[in-house]
N, C-alpha and C positions, 0 to 999 in steps of 0.2 A: 594444378596447385603448385605453389612455390616449392623450392627445394628446402625441405626440412629434415632433420634427423628422424629416424624411424619412430622414436618415442614421442616426438612432437606430433607427427602424423596420427599416431594412435590416440593421443590426447585430443586432437582436433576431431577425429572421428567419434570418439566417446562423447565429447561436448556436443557435437552436432546431432547425435542421436537423441540426447536429452532435450536439445532445443526443438527438434522435430515434433516431440511429444507435446511441448507447451512452452511459451515464452518464459524466460527466466533471467535473472539478474546475474551480473559477473560473480558476485560473492557466492550465490548458490552453486554455480557451476564450479567455482573454485573448490568449494567444500566437496563436491561430488568427485572431482579429479584427485583431491587429496586422499579420499577414501580408496580410490583406485591405485593409491600409491605412486602417483606421477610426482616427480620432484618440483620444486618451486619454479625454477627457470623454465622447465618444460610447459608447465601450466600457464606462466605468463606468456610465453611465445604463442601458445594455442589460443588463448583467449584474446590476446592482441590482434591475432590473424583474424578471428571471428569477428571482432569489433571492427576492424578495418574493412571487412566485406559486408558490414551491417547485419550480420546474422545475430549478433549479440549487441543489445543496446538497452542500457539501463533506463533511459528516458521512456522508450517504447514500453518496456516492461512495467515501469511505475504507472503509466497511463492505463495500460491493459489491467493491472492488477486492482487499480481504483474502480474502474468500471465494473469489473467482475465482482468485487466484494461489496460495492454499494447497491448492486442490483438485488442482492440477497438481504442485506440487512443495512439500514441507514447508519452511516458513520459520519462524524463531524471531521473537520480539518485536523484537529488536534490528534485524534486517534489514527487518522490515516497516515499522517507524517510519522508518528511513533511506530506504527506497524511497518511501514516501509523501511524505515531505519533499522529496525530489528531484523529485517530480511537482508540487510547488508547494502541497501541503496544509500547513497550519500545523502546528507541532509539537505544540500542544495537541490539535488535532483528531486527529492521527495517534495520539498517546499514548492518547487516550480511545477511539478505534476499536479499537486493538490490545488494550487492556485489556478492552473489551467482547467481542471475539472470543474471547479466552482465558478468559472466564467459562463458555463452553460448550465450548471445545476444550482438551484437556490438552496443554500445550506439551512436557511430558515425553514424551508418547505420539507426538507429531509428531516429536521428535528421535529417539526409538526407531526409528520407521518410516524415517527418513532414514538411520540407521545401517544398518539391516538391508538396505536398497538398496546402500549403499556397500560393505558386506561381499561382495556378490556380485561386486564389481569387484576383489577381491583387493588392496586398498590397504593399505599399512602403517599402523601406529598414528598416526604423525605426519601422514600425509595424511588419515586419518579425522578427526582432531582439527581440522585445518585446514578440511576441507570442512564440518564441522558448524559451526565458528565462522563461516565465510563465509556460511553459511545463516542466520546470525543467532541461533544458540542461545547461551545464556550458558555460560560455563565451568562453573558449578555444575550446570547440567542436563547438559551433555556428560559431566562427570565421572561423574555418577549413572548415566547411560545406559551408558557404557563399563564401569563397575563391574558393573552388574546384567546385562550381556551377557558378562561375563567375558572382555572384550577385554584382551589383555596390555597394561595401562597402569597404571603406578604414579602414583597422584594424591597431591597434598599435601592433607592434611585441612584444613578451615576450621574 
């Protein structure tokens, strides 16, 4: 390891332990190191070091987080970007990760799958629409899914 002040070495070790448990974004590790009372410059040096060695990578984190969360519950692009940004990932990285994810996954099919789950809960059309929108699907996709599933919903045409 490069020559660092003792505090920086301790911060690197603490961050590395967190990363060993699971992939994390820079903002998340920064919050954890602040809680451990490391100063701002120490944290910056530690995280810069981990990024330079590719142990810490927000792009990799975003891709991993999306795959993990969409496997449990279908989410649309709007919600995924919002949730990643809330976790401290930059808007640019979040947008790119979501775009890359939907190159291999059909957002329409995810929405269709979410609708089919909701239909088993006997929700009315307004509640279906709200649930799908809350899950981050665009109105255009929701409109198409409802129409193709013949759910009683009169949509405005675009």
